[in-house]
VEXDREN-2710 file (C-alpha; in Angstrom, 1 decimal):
% VEXDREN-2710
k/r/px/py/pz
1/UNK/0.0/0.0/0.0
2/UNK/2.7/2.5/0.9
3/UNK/4.4/1.9/-2.5
4/UNK/1.2/3.2/-4.2
5/UNK/0.9/6.1/-1.9
6/UNK/3.9/8.4/-1.3
7/UNK/3.7/9.8/2.2
8/UNK/5.4/12.6/4.1
9/UNK/7.0/12.1/7.5
10/UNK/4.0/13.7/9.2
11/UNK/1.6/11.4/7.4
12/UNK/3.6/8.3/8.3
13/UNK/3.9/9.3/11.9
14/UNK/0.2/9.9/12.2
15/UNK/-0.7/6.6/10.6
16/UNK/1.8/4.7/12.8
17/UNK/0.8/6.3/16.1
18/UNK/-3.0/6.7/15.8
19/UNK/-3.7/3.9/18.3
20/UNK/-5.9/6.0/20.6
21/UNK/-9.6/5.7/21.1
22/UNK/-10.1/9.1/19.3
23/UNK/-7.6/10.2/16.6
24/UNK/-8.0/13.7/15.0
25/UNK/-6.3/15.1/11.8
26/UNK/-6.7/18.9/11.7
27/UNK/-5.2/21.6/9.5
28/UNK/-5.1/23.4/6.2
29/UNK/-6.8/22.4/2.9
30/UNK/-4.9/20.0/0.6
31/UNK/-2.5/19.2/3.5
32/UNK/-2.6/15.4/3.2
33/UNK/-4.6/14.8/6.4
34/UNK/-7.4/13.0/4.7
35/UNK/-5.2/10.6/2.8
36/UNK/-3.3/9.7/6.0
37/UNK/-6.5/9.3/8.0
38/UNK/-8.0/7.1/5.2
39/UNK/-4.9/4.9/5.1
40/UNK/-5.2/4.4/8.9
41/UNK/-9.0/3.7/8.5
42/UNK/-8.2/0.9/6.0
43/UNK/-5.7/-0.6/8.3
44/UNK/-8.2/-0.5/11.1
45/UNK/-11.1/-2.0/9.1
46/UNK/-8.9/-4.9/8.1
47/UNK/-8.7/-6.0/11.7
48/UNK/-11.5/-4.2/13.4
49/UNK/-13.2/-5.9/16.4
50/UNK/-16.5/-7.7/15.7
51/UNK/-19.6/-7.3/17.8
52/UNK/-20.2/-3.8/16.7
53/UNK/-20.9/-1.7/13.6
54/UNK/-18.4/0.2/11.4
55/UNK/-19.7/3.7/10.5
56/UNK/-18.5/6.5/8.2
57/UNK/-20.0/9.9/8.9
58/UNK/-20.1/13.2/7.1
59/UNK/-22.3/16.2/6.5
60/UNK/-24.3/14.1/3.9
61/UNK/-23.9/10.7/2.3
62/UNK/-23.0/12.5/-0.9
63/UNK/-20.2/14.3/0.9
64/UNK/-18.8/10.9/2.2
65/UNK/-19.0/9.6/-1.4
66/UNK/-17.1/12.5/-2.7
67/UNK/-14.5/13.2/0.0
68/UNK/-13.9/9.7/1.4
69/UNK/-15.2/6.8/-0.7
70/UNK/-14.0/8.4/-4.0
71/UNK/-10.3/8.6/-2.9
72/UNK/-10.5/5.1/-1.3
73/UNK/-11.6/3.7/-4.7
74/UNK/-8.8/5.4/-6.6
75/UNK/-6.1/2.9/-7.6
76/UNK/-3.6/5.8/-8.0
77/UNK/-3.9/6.4/-4.3
78/UNK/-4.5/3.1/-2.7
79/UNK/-3.4/0.6/-5.4
80/UNK/-4.9/-2.9/-5.3
81/UNK/-6.9/-2.0/-2.1
82/UNK/-9.0/0.4/-4.1
83/UNK/-10.7/-2.6/-5.7
84/UNK/-11.8/-3.8/-2.2
85/UNK/-13.9/-0.8/-1.6
86/UNK/-17.4/-0.8/-2.9
87/UNK/-19.9/2.1/-2.6
88/UNK/-22.6/3.8/-4.6
89/UNK/-22.9/7.5/-3.7
90/UNK/-26.0/8.1/-1.6
91/UNK/-26.4/4.5/-0.5
92/UNK/-26.7/3.8/3.3
93/UNK/-24.0/1.1/3.3
94/UNK/-20.8/0.2/1.5
95/UNK/-18.2/-2.5/1.8
96/UNK/-14.5/-2.1/2.7
97/UNK/-12.2/-5.1/2.8
98/UNK/-15.2/-7.4/3.1
99/UNK/-16.7/-5.5/6.1
100/UNK/-20.1/-3.8/5.9
101/UNK/-19.8/-0.1/6.6
102/UNK/-22.8/2.2/7.5
103/UNK/-22.7/5.6/5.7
104/UNK/-24.5/8.3/7.7
105/UNK/-25.3/11.9/6.9
106/UNK/-25.3/14.1/10.0
107/UNK/-26.4/17.5/8.7
108/UNK/-28.6/18.6/11.6
109/UNK/-29.5/17.9/15.2
110/UNK/-32.0/15.2/14.2
111/UNK/-29.1/13.0/13.1
112/UNK/-28.4/12.1/16.7
113/UNK/-31.4/9.8/16.6
114/UNK/-29.8/7.7/13.8
115/UNK/-27.2/6.1/15.9
116/UNK/-29.3/5.7/19.1
117/UNK/-29.1/2.0/20.1
118/UNK/-26.2/1.3/17.8
119/UNK/-23.0/-0.3/19.1
120/UNK/-20.1/1.0/17.2
121/UNK/-16.7/-0.8/16.8
122/UNK/-15.2/1.9/14.6
123/UNK/-16.0/5.3/13.1
124/UNK/-14.6/7.6/10.5
125/UNK/-15.8/11.2/10.6
126/UNK/-15.3/13.6/7.7
127/UNK/-15.3/17.3/8.4
128/UNK/-15.9/17.0/12.1
129/UNK/-16.7/20.7/12.6
130/UNK/-19.9/20.4/10.5
131/UNK/-21.3/17.6/12.6
132/UNK/-23.8/18.5/15.4
133/UNK/-22.3/18.4/18.9
134/UNK/-25.2/16.2/20.1
135/UNK/-24.4/13.7/17.4
136/UNK/-20.7/13.5/18.2
137/UNK/-21.4/13.1/21.9
138/UNK/-23.9/10.3/21.1
139/UNK/-21.3/8.6/18.8
140/UNK/-18.6/8.6/21.5
141/UNK/-21.1/7.0/23.9
142/UNK/-21.9/4.3/21.3
143/UNK/-18.3/3.1/21.0
144/UNK/-18.4/0.6/23.8
145/UNK/-16.7/-2.3/22.1
146/UNK/-13.3/-3.1/23.5
147/UNK/-10.7/-1.6/21.2
148/UNK/-13.2/0.7/19.4
149/UNK/-11.6/3.7/17.7
150/UNK/-12.7/6.9/16.0
151/UNK/-10.7/8.6/13.2
152/UNK/-11.7/12.1/12.2
153/UNK/-10.6/15.0/10.0
154/UNK/-11.4/18.7/10.2
155/UNK/-10.5/22.1/8.8
156/UNK/-10.2/24.8/11.5
157/UNK/-13.3/26.8/12.5
158/UNK/-14.1/29.4/15.1
159/UNK/-12.0/29.2/18.3
160/UNK/-15.3/29.0/20.1
161/UNK/-16.4/25.9/18.2
162/UNK/-17.5/23.0/20.5
163/UNK/-14.9/20.7/19.1
164/UNK/-12.1/23.0/20.0
165/UNK/-13.4/24.3/23.4
166/UNK/-14.6/21.0/24.8
167/UNK/-12.0/18.7/23.3
168/UNK/-8.9/20.1/21.4
169/UNK/-8.2/22.7/24.1
170/UNK/-8.4/20.0/26.8
171/UNK/-6.2/17.4/25.1
172/UNK/-3.9/17.4/28.2
173/UNK/-6.9/16.0/30.1
174/UNK/-7.7/13.4/27.4
175/UNK/-5.0/10.8/27.3
176/UNK/-7.2/8.5/25.1
177/UNK/-7.1/11.2/22.3
178/UNK/-4.4/11.8/19.7
179/UNK/-4.2/14.9/17.5
180/UNK/-2.1/16.0/14.5
181/UNK/-2.0/19.4/12.9
182/UNK/-1.2/19.5/9.2
183/UNK/-0.1/22.2/6.7
184/UNK/0.2/22.1/2.9
185/UNK/4.0/21.3/3.4
186/UNK/2.9/18.0/4.9
187/UNK/1.5/16.9/1.5
188/UNK/4.1/15.5/-0.9
189/UNK/1.7/15.6/-3.8
190/UNK/1.7/19.4/-3.9
191/UNK/4.2/21.3/-6.0
192/UNK/5.8/24.5/-4.6
193/UNK/4.1/26.4/-7.4
194/UNK/0.7/25.2/-6.4
195/UNK/1.2/26.0/-2.7
196/UNK/2.5/29.5/-3.6
197/UNK/-0.6/30.2/-5.7
198/UNK/-3.0/29.0/-3.0
199/UNK/-1.2/31.3/-0.5
200/UNK/-1.9/34.2/-2.9
201/UNK/-5.5/33.3/-3.8
202/UNK/-6.9/33.0/-0.2
203/UNK/-7.0/36.1/2.0
204/UNK/-8.3/37.1/5.4
205/UNK/-10.2/34.5/7.4
206/UNK/-9.9/31.9/4.7
207/UNK/-6.1/32.3/4.4
208/UNK/-5.7/31.9/8.2
209/UNK/-8.0/28.9/8.4
210/UNK/-7.4/27.1/5.0
211/UNK/-3.8/27.9/4.5
212/UNK/-2.2/28.5/7.9
213/UNK/-4.6/26.0/9.6
214/UNK/-5.4/28.4/12.5
215/UNK/-8.6/28.4/14.5
216/UNK/-9.6/32.1/14.2
217/UNK/-12.8/34.1/14.6
218/UNK/-14.6/35.4/11.5
219/UNK/-14.3/39.2/11.0
220/UNK/-14.3/41.7/8.2
221/UNK/-15.3/40.7/4.6
222/UNK/-16.8/37.3/4.0
223/UNK/-15.2/37.1/0.5
224/UNK/-12.0/39.1/0.6
225/UNK/-10.7/37.2/-2.4
226/UNK/-13.4/38.8/-4.6
227/UNK/-11.8/40.6/-7.5
228/UNK/-14.0/42.0/-10.2
229/UNK/-11.2/41.9/-12.8
230/UNK/-10.8/38.2/-12.1
231/UNK/-14.3/37.0/-11.3
232/UNK/-16.6/39.1/-13.6
233/UNK/-16.9/38.3/-17.3
234/UNK/-19.0/39.9/-20.0
235/UNK/-22.3/38.2/-20.6
236/UNK/-21.8/38.4/-24.4
237/UNK/-18.4/36.6/-24.0
238/UNK/-19.7/33.7/-21.9
239/UNK/-18.2/30.3/-22.8
240/UNK/-20.5/27.6/-24.0
241/UNK/-22.4/25.8/-21.2
242/UNK/-22.8/22.1/-20.7
243/UNK/-25.9/22.7/-18.7
244/UNK/-27.8/25.3/-16.6
245/UNK/-27.9/23.4/-13.4
246/UNK/-30.2/25.5/-11.2
247/UNK/-32.0/28.7/-10.4
248/UNK/-31.6/29.8/-6.8
249/UNK/-34.3/32.0/-5.4
250/UNK/-34.2/34.2/-2.3
251/UNK/-37.7/35.4/-1.6
252/UNK/-38.7/38.7/-0.1
253/UNK/-41.9/40.8/0.4
254/UNK/-40.7/44.1/1.7
255/UNK/-37.1/43.0/0.9
256/UNK/-35.7/42.1/-2.5
257/UNK/-36.5/38.8/-4.3
258/UNK/-33.5/37.6/-6.2
259/UNK/-33.0/34.8/-8.7
260/UNK/-29.6/33.6/-9.8
261/UNK/-28.9/31.1/-12.6
262/UNK/-26.0/28.7/-12.2
263/UNK/-24.4/27.1/-15.2
264/UNK/-21.5/24.7/-15.8
265/UNK/-19.2/25.8/-18.6
266/UNK/-17.8/23.6/-21.4
267/UNK/-14.2/24.7/-21.6
268/UNK/-10.8/23.2/-22.4
269/UNK/-7.3/24.6/-22.5
270/UNK/-4.9/24.5/-25.4
271/UNK/-3.9/20.9/-24.5
272/UNK/-7.5/19.7/-24.5
273/UNK/-7.6/19.5/-20.7
274/UNK/-11.0/20.1/-19.0
275/UNK/-11.2/23.6/-17.6
276/UNK/-14.9/23.7/-16.8
277/UNK/-16.1/26.4/-14.4
278/UNK/-19.3/27.2/-12.5
279/UNK/-20.8/30.4/-13.9
280/UNK/-23.6/32.6/-12.5
281/UNK/-24.9/33.5/-15.9
282/UNK/-27.9/35.7/-15.3
283/UNK/-30.0/37.4/-12.5
284/UNK/-33.5/38.6/-12.0
285/UNK/-34.2/40.9/-9.0
286/UNK/-37.2/42.8/-7.7
287/UNK/-36.5/45.2/-4.8
288/UNK/-39.3/47.2/-3.2
289/UNK/-36.8/49.2/-1.2
290/UNK/-35.4/50.6/-4.4
291/UNK/-38.7/52.0/-5.5
292/UNK/-40.3/48.9/-7.1
293/UNK/-43.9/48.2/-6.2
294/UNK/-44.7/45.5/-3.6
295/UNK/-46.0/42.4/-5.4
296/UNK/-48.2/39.6/-4.2
297/UNK/-46.9/36.0/-4.3
298/UNK/-49.0/35.5/-7.5
299/UNK/-47.5/38.5/-9.2
300/UNK/-44.0/37.5/-8.2
301/UNK/-44.6/34.0/-9.4
302/UNK/-45.7/35.3/-12.8
303/UNK/-42.7/37.5/-13.2
304/UNK/-40.2/34.8/-12.1
305/UNK/-41.7/32.2/-14.4
306/UNK/-41.8/34.6/-17.3
307/UNK/-38.1/35.5/-16.7
308/UNK/-37.0/31.8/-16.4
309/UNK/-38.6/31.1/-19.8
310/UNK/-36.4/33.7/-21.5
311/UNK/-33.0/33.1/-23.1
312/UNK/-30.2/33.4/-20.6
313/UNK/-27.2/32.7/-22.8
314/UNK/-25.8/34.6/-25.8
315/UNK/-25.7/31.6/-28.2
316/UNK/-27.5/28.7/-26.6
317/UNK/-31.1/27.9/-25.5
318/UNK/-31.0/26.1/-22.1
319/UNK/-33.4/26.0/-19.2
320/UNK/-32.4/25.4/-15.6
321/UNK/-32.8/21.8/-14.6
322/UNK/-33.8/22.6/-11.0
323/UNK/-35.3/25.5/-9.2
324/UNK/-34.3/25.7/-5.5
325/UNK/-35.9/28.3/-3.2
326/UNK/-35.5/29.7/0.2
327/UNK/-36.7/26.9/2.5
328/UNK/-38.6/29.4/4.7
329/UNK/-40.6/30.8/1.8
330/UNK/-43.4/28.3/2.1
331/UNK/-46.1/30.5/0.7
332/UNK/-44.1/31.5/-2.4
333/UNK/-43.1/27.9/-3.1
334/UNK/-46.7/26.9/-2.8
335/UNK/-47.7/29.6/-5.3
336/UNK/-45.0/28.5/-7.7
337/UNK/-46.2/24.9/-7.4
338/UNK/-49.8/25.9/-8.1
339/UNK/-48.6/27.8/-11.1
340/UNK/-46.9/24.8/-12.5
341/UNK/-43.3/25.3/-11.4
342/UNK/-41.8/22.7/-9.1
343/UNK/-39.2/23.8/-6.6
344/UNK/-36.9/22.1/-4.1
345/UNK/-36.2/23.6/-0.6
346/UNK/-32.6/25.0/-0.7
347/UNK/-29.8/23.7/1.5
348/UNK/-29.5/26.6/4.0
349/UNK/-26.4/25.4/5.8
350/UNK/-24.9/29.0/5.8
351/UNK/-21.4/28.1/7.0
352/UNK/-21.0/25.3/4.6
353/UNK/-22.3/27.3/1.7
354/UNK/-20.1/30.3/2.4
355/UNK/-17.0/28.2/2.8
356/UNK/-17.8/26.4/-0.5
357/UNK/-18.3/29.7/-2.3
358/UNK/-15.1/31.1/-0.9
359/UNK/-13.1/28.1/-2.1
360/UNK/-14.6/28.2/-5.6
361/UNK/-13.9/31.9/-5.9
362/UNK/-10.3/31.5/-4.6
363/UNK/-9.6/28.7/-7.0
364/UNK/-11.1/30.4/-10.0
365/UNK/-13.8/27.8/-10.4
366/UNK/-16.7/30.3/-10.0
367/UNK/-17.1/33.4/-12.2
368/UNK/-20.0/35.8/-12.6
369/UNK/-21.6/37.3/-15.7
370/UNK/-21.9/41.1/-15.6
371/UNK/-25.7/40.7/-15.9
372/UNK/-25.7/39.6/-12.2
373/UNK/-25.7/43.1/-10.9
374/UNK/-27.3/42.4/-7.6
375/UNK/-24.6/39.8/-6.8
376/UNK/-21.8/42.1/-7.9
377/UNK/-23.2/45.0/-5.8
378/UNK/-23.5/42.9/-2.7
379/UNK/-20.5/40.6/-2.7
380/UNK/-17.7/43.2/-1.7
381/UNK/-19.7/44.5/1.2
382/UNK/-20.8/41.1/2.5
383/UNK/-19.4/41.0/6.1
384/UNK/-19.3/38.8/9.2
385/UNK/-21.5/39.7/12.1
386/UNK/-19.4/40.7/15.1
387/UNK/-22.2/39.9/17.6
388/UNK/-22.4/36.3/16.2
389/UNK/-18.6/36.0/16.3
390/UNK/-18.7/36.8/20.0
391/UNK/-20.9/33.8/20.5
392/UNK/-18.6/31.5/18.5
393/UNK/-20.7/31.5/15.3
394/UNK/-19.8/32.3/11.7
395/UNK/-22.7/34.3/10.5
396/UNK/-22.9/37.2/8.0
397/UNK/-24.7/40.4/8.6
398/UNK/-28.3/40.1/7.4
399/UNK/-28.1/43.3/5.3
400/UNK/-27.9/43.5/1.5
401/UNK/-27.5/39.7/1.1
402/UNK/-30.4/38.6/-1.1
403/UNK/-28.3/37.8/-4.1
404/UNK/-25.7/36.3/-1.8
405/UNK/-28.3/33.9/-0.5
406/UNK/-29.8/33.1/-3.9
407/UNK/-26.4/32.1/-5.3
408/UNK/-25.5/30.1/-2.2
409/UNK/-28.8/28.2/-2.5
410/UNK/-28.1/27.3/-6.1
411/UNK/-24.5/26.2/-5.3
412/UNK/-25.0/24.3/-2.1
413/UNK/-28.2/22.5/-3.0
414/UNK/-26.8/21.1/-6.3
415/UNK/-23.2/20.3/-5.1
416/UNK/-23.6/16.6/-5.9
417/UNK/-24.4/17.5/-9.5
418/UNK/-21.5/19.7/-10.3
419/UNK/-18.7/18.7/-7.9
420/UNK/-17.4/15.7/-9.9
421/UNK/-17.7/17.7/-13.2
422/UNK/-15.1/20.3/-12.1
423/UNK/-11.5/19.6/-12.7
424/UNK/-9.4/18.7/-9.7
425/UNK/-7.7/21.9/-8.4
426/UNK/-4.4/20.0/-8.4
427/UNK/-4.8/19.4/-12.1
428/UNK/-5.6/23.1/-12.7
429/UNK/-2.1/23.9/-11.4
430/UNK/-0.4/21.6/-13.9
END
């Protein structure tokens, strides 16, 4: 296995010494922590105690499929062992080295009920900071089999996050825990050029968390990497689109209603390599606070449906495959349904959606057409809420954020559809 997977000294050390009941890999993005933790998980599964279940946990099953099962099934990473991992994204179970593994999404507090009554012999947790505290506490209590172990990864979050305050800050009182902090220099797969570019692309909070691996509080601009010269492109020069994935709708009565269209481009470089990007191609916005008349749900529905039926690309005729709307806008979603337009409730995990958008902007995998005037006007002033930060929460100020929310709904809700269609950031650096 080690011949197929070149490892750094830090990775080897973490794999060799992760014999504690709870083992945590923490640090920067692309730092090699996930690969090291997955190697250790494979070794553990091969000889895991019987009498309990093996579980793999993430924000969603789709996230586990993308972040964990995908790499495990890659022969370039895990050689012949990749063929011993079987999983279909979204399925409740998979198989690793002949052992059944339960795959669990834990996106909200209700997830805690999923593992009640379960006896756990081994657990792998992806992105620990996005799991509810109650769920994690319940999981620790379920691991009653002799020799049971938990392996988890995380990027840094707020210094007031429950994982840091209740566990990582008290490691000196937890002899049954082991912890490793990774930086990009601990990943031998990264070139110096790639690392240098990432250090330039990320700024502010995202630089300190994603690049330096620090647990720091959110302050200032949400998207300090936003650069109109880099991220805004002329609508009439849009690249061809593979698909219009979704329309994201943020609904308002006295506030603005905003609709953003998300597309996936069809682009290659001079060598024929895939260079597809996500593109916010068009926007419709109705804002009573800017002098527009207040509209009923029926009137808004008519205008939104009429706009969606129009052409949104300079040389193609495509319609959005999905419409995702503010999950709290029950009356408006009902009106749209009665008028013949089916919608899905948007994923409103604010922290996850903002982090995803920041990464896409920093890596150049999200651009915005100049028709999206609401988005462009809001993004540079979109800021963290100081009062929420004092409580250990990452929340933006709820002012001038309607296009921000609409775009986040479109991106976060359809992540499973576009994530595998984007080129790997490591390949973009080649």
